[in-house]
C-alpha positions as a printed Julia matrix, in Angstrom:
286×3 Matrix{Float64}:
  72.23  132.17  196.61
  73.91  131.31  199.99
  71.73  133.66  201.86
  68.46  132.24  200.3
  69.13  128.65  200.09
  71.75  128.03  202.79
  74.22  126.16  200.46
  76.47  126.65  197.42
  75.98  123.28  195.85
  76.34  123.11  191.91
  78.54  126.1   191.87
  81.85  125.29  190.06
  83.58  128.47  189.21
  86.47  128.58  186.62
  88.55  131.81  186.65
  90.09  132.22  183.18
  92.66  135.01  182.57
  96.3   135.69  181.87
  99.04  135.07  184.46
  99.35  137.57  187.29
  95.75  139.04  187.39
  94.99  137.65  190.67
  93.02  134.41  190.16
  94.39  132.57  193.0
  94.08  135.55  195.36
  90.45  135.9   194.32
  89.79  132.32  195.33
  91.42  133.0   198.71
  89.34  136.06  199.19
  86.13  133.94  198.45
  87.08  131.48  201.12
  87.84  134.09  203.69
  84.52  135.85  202.84
  82.55  132.62  203.45
  84.55  131.67  206.51
  85.73  128.42  205.17
  89.14  126.77  205.14
  91.09  127.06  201.81
  93.22  124.37  200.28
  94.99  124.76  196.87
  96.65  122.22  194.73
  97.97  122.5   191.25
  96.98  120.31  188.28
  99.86  121.46  186.01
 101.67  118.53  184.59
  99.51  115.76  186.12
  99.39  112.85  183.8
  98.35  110.06  186.11
  94.6   109.42  186.87
  95.82  107.9   190.24
  96.88  111.49  191.37
  93.15  112.33  191.5
  91.63  108.98  192.48
  94.42  107.44  194.56
  96.19  104.14  194.18
  94.77  100.75  194.84
  96.29   99.3   197.99
  97.99   96.48  196.17
 100.63   98.83  194.96
 103.7    99.57  196.99
 103.54  103.09  198.4
  99.83  103.43  197.74
  98.04  106.57  198.92
  94.69  108.42  198.65
  94.42  110.98  195.69
  94.78  114.7   195.94
  91.18  115.2   196.5
  90.92  113.25  199.7
  94.37  114.47  200.84
  93.05  118.11  200.48
  90.02  117.17  202.47
  92.29  115.77  205.19
  94.33  118.88  205.11
  91.34  121.16  205.21
  89.98  119.38  208.27
  86.36  120.16  207.41
  83.61  118.76  205.05
  82.97  122.09  203.48
  86.27  123.75  202.4
  87.05  125.87  199.37
  89.36  123.75  197.09
  91.25  125.62  194.46
  92.25  123.25  191.32
  94.89  125.53  189.87
  95.9   125.34  186.23
  93.18  123.0   185.16
  94.17  123.65  181.35
  97.77  122.29  181.97
  96.74  118.7   182.48
  97.74  116.07  179.94
  97.19  112.32  179.33
  99.22  109.35  178.67
  99.26  105.48  179.05
  98.61  106.0   182.87
  95.15  107.48  182.13
  93.37  110.69  181.71
  93.22  112.8   184.89
  90.7   115.2   183.33
  88.26  112.23  183.03
  88.82  111.48  186.72
  87.94  115.06  187.64
  84.54  114.73  185.81
  83.06  112.88  188.77
  84.63  115.31  191.28
  83.21  118.33  189.42
  79.92  117.0   188.48
  77.31  118.06  191.25
  75.08  115.12  190.43
  77.86  112.57  190.9
  80.27  113.97  193.48
  77.91  113.08  196.37
  79.54  109.48  196.06
  83.08  110.15  195.03
  85.07  106.84  195.15
  88.76  106.75  195.94
  90.69  103.69  195.02
  92.57  103.71  198.13
  89.71  104.32  200.57
  87.29  102.15  198.44
  84.47  103.74  200.25
  82.09  106.4   198.7
  82.86  109.91  199.97
  80.5   112.95  199.95
  82.04  115.94  198.16
  78.78  117.8   197.67
  79.57  120.33  200.46
  82.88  121.36  198.93
  83.14  124.54  196.91
  85.41  123.89  194.01
  87.04  126.78  192.19
  89.23  126.22  189.15
  91.65  128.55  187.32
  93.1   128.38  183.68
  95.11  130.72  181.47
  93.14  129.85  178.29
  89.62  128.49  177.89
  90.22  126.45  174.73
  92.63  124.17  176.4
  90.16  122.91  179.06
  88.62  119.56  177.99
  85.03  120.21  176.85
  83.3   117.56  179.17
  85.0   119.57  182.17
  84.07  123.04  180.55
  80.44  122.02  180.43
  80.46  121.49  184.28
  81.96  124.89  185.15
  80.68  128.39  185.19
  83.4   130.6   183.44
  84.34  133.87  184.75
  86.87  135.79  182.58
  89.37  138.07  184.23
  90.78  140.6   181.84
  94.19  142.18  181.75
  94.85  145.26  183.93
  94.93  148.7   182.62
  97.75  151.15  183.59
  95.45  152.89  186.21
  94.48  149.58  187.6
  98.11  148.7   188.09
  98.85  152.11  189.59
  96.2   151.62  192.32
  97.18  147.95  192.96
 100.75  149.11  193.37
  99.86  151.95  195.85
  97.37  150.05  197.93
  98.79  146.56  198.06
 102.24  145.93  196.45
 104.21  148.93  197.96
 102.81  148.54  201.62
 103.46  144.7   201.43
 107.03  145.28  200.24
 107.63  147.81  202.91
 106.72  145.33  205.6
 108.65  142.49  204.04
 111.88  144.61  203.81
 111.54  146.12  207.18
 111.09  149.61  205.62
 107.74  150.36  207.01
 109.19  152.59  209.69
 111.1   154.76  207.12
 109.53  157.61  205.39
 109.68  156.57  201.72
 107.5   158.03  199.17
 107.02  156.83  195.52
 105.54  159.37  193.16
 102.63  158.32  190.84
 104.8   159.29  187.85
 107.57  157.11  188.94
 105.11  154.12  189.32
 103.57  154.78  185.72
 107.24  154.99  184.48
 107.88  151.5   185.85
 104.65  150.19  184.33
 104.96  151.65  180.74
 108.77  151.47  180.4
 110.02  148.57  182.35
 107.18  146.07  182.13
 105.04  144.45  179.48
 102.4   142.17  181.03
  98.76  141.49  181.72
  99.09  141.19  185.52
 101.35  142.88  188.06
 104.09  140.28  188.84
 106.81  141.97  186.95
 105.64  145.39  188.33
 106.17  143.85  191.94
 109.66  142.54  190.9
 110.88  145.98  189.55
 109.54  147.85  192.6
 111.16  145.33  194.9
 114.51  145.69  192.99
 114.37  149.49  193.72
 113.64  149.01  197.52
 116.42  146.45  197.8
 118.89  148.87  196.54
 117.62  151.57  198.69
 117.81  149.08  201.7
 121.57  148.31  200.82
 122.24  152.16  200.79
 120.76  152.49  204.3
 122.53  149.53  205.73
 125.9   150.7   204.14
 125.32  154.26  205.75
 124.25  153.08  209.14
 125.3   149.48  209.42
 128.87  150.13  210.76
 127.55  152.73  213.04
 125.2   150.6   215.06
 126.29  147.07  214.54
 129.83  145.29  213.99
 128.34  141.88  213.63
 127.27  141.26  209.97
 124.83  138.58  211.03
 123.06  140.94  213.41
 120.2   143.11  212.31
 120.71  146.88  212.8
 116.96  147.2   213.26
 117.28  145.79  216.71
 119.4   148.91  217.66
 117.44  151.44  219.72
 119.54  154.24  218.36
 119.0   153.03  214.87
 115.15  153.15  215.55
 115.5   156.81  216.52
 117.5   157.87  213.51
 115.3   155.93  211.1
 112.58  158.48  211.73
 114.71  161.17  210.35
 115.41  159.29  207.05
 113.24  160.66  204.13
 113.47  159.14  200.66
 111.55  160.2   197.7
 111.52  157.95  194.59
 110.84  159.82  191.29
 111.53  159.24  187.6
 115.26  159.98  188.11
 115.53  157.55  191.0
 113.87  154.78  188.95
 116.34  155.17  186.13
 119.18  155.28  188.59
 118.19  152.01  190.11
 116.75  150.05  187.22
 119.02  151.5   184.46
 117.92  152.29  181.07
 114.12  151.63  180.24
 113.43  148.29  178.47
 110.48  149.49  176.42
 110.47  153.02  175.08
 107.77  154.17  172.86
 109.56  157.22  171.42
 108.09  159.17  168.42
 110.72  157.89  165.99
 109.8   154.33  166.84
 106.23  155.03  165.82
 106.93  156.42  162.35
 106.05  154.31  159.39
 108.84  152.16  158.02
 109.15  149.88  154.96
 108.46  146.23  155.91
 106.89  147.13  159.33
 103.03  146.57  159.78
 101.24  148.44  162.54
  97.9   147.01  163.59
  95.61  146.07  166.51
  94.98  142.4   167.23
């Protein structure tokens, strides 16, 4: 559509899916692919309509609403704005913020969005709005009518395995300064973490458990080499040229045994005895 018509107007996307499946990351990737600035703000817990439309200047501490604040932050007239957790809004005596969003997300009306603080119509038609939600049925129906729903399903085990190998583990190596150390994690070890230490739709807990293992390995390395290369506890041993030479000789292989050693007993164990029929236990698929 962008290649044919030259614009993306009237496209309000809504990513619906469980936590941790990459809704926000997908929105960032869309902005990067389009070459546009990206701005995100969360709608979770917003109860005041003025958060969206701004406050009138007669109030002390009046300021523009989040929409115009995001436009100022983006610095362009055509950013990608992510409205996170659109299903978490609520209403009270201060107004209904979801009603204020109707004008923002309606392609026929947002050409003249009126902020109470600015008091001048502002054209939002060049902005690409993307919203996210955990459950579709909690989004107000008038808002739902203006959005194109894209459902993101839970990850399967082999999806999580590939995400861990290609994204999570390299990112953690870099964060913990372990990218120069020869560390290998077997596929069986990753699958063991997925099946026996996490129960989730996304990969947040998987990242947390892998990070816990790497932190303990980092502690072992520092305890072994720290006193040799640095006497100052506040000084990083990675700045030592001798350590950088020795670090190339370190080889660590993380297998199933290492996973149990660092993460202790599995949290979820599907053993045959647990799968046998028992009185008062119903086994079914929901």
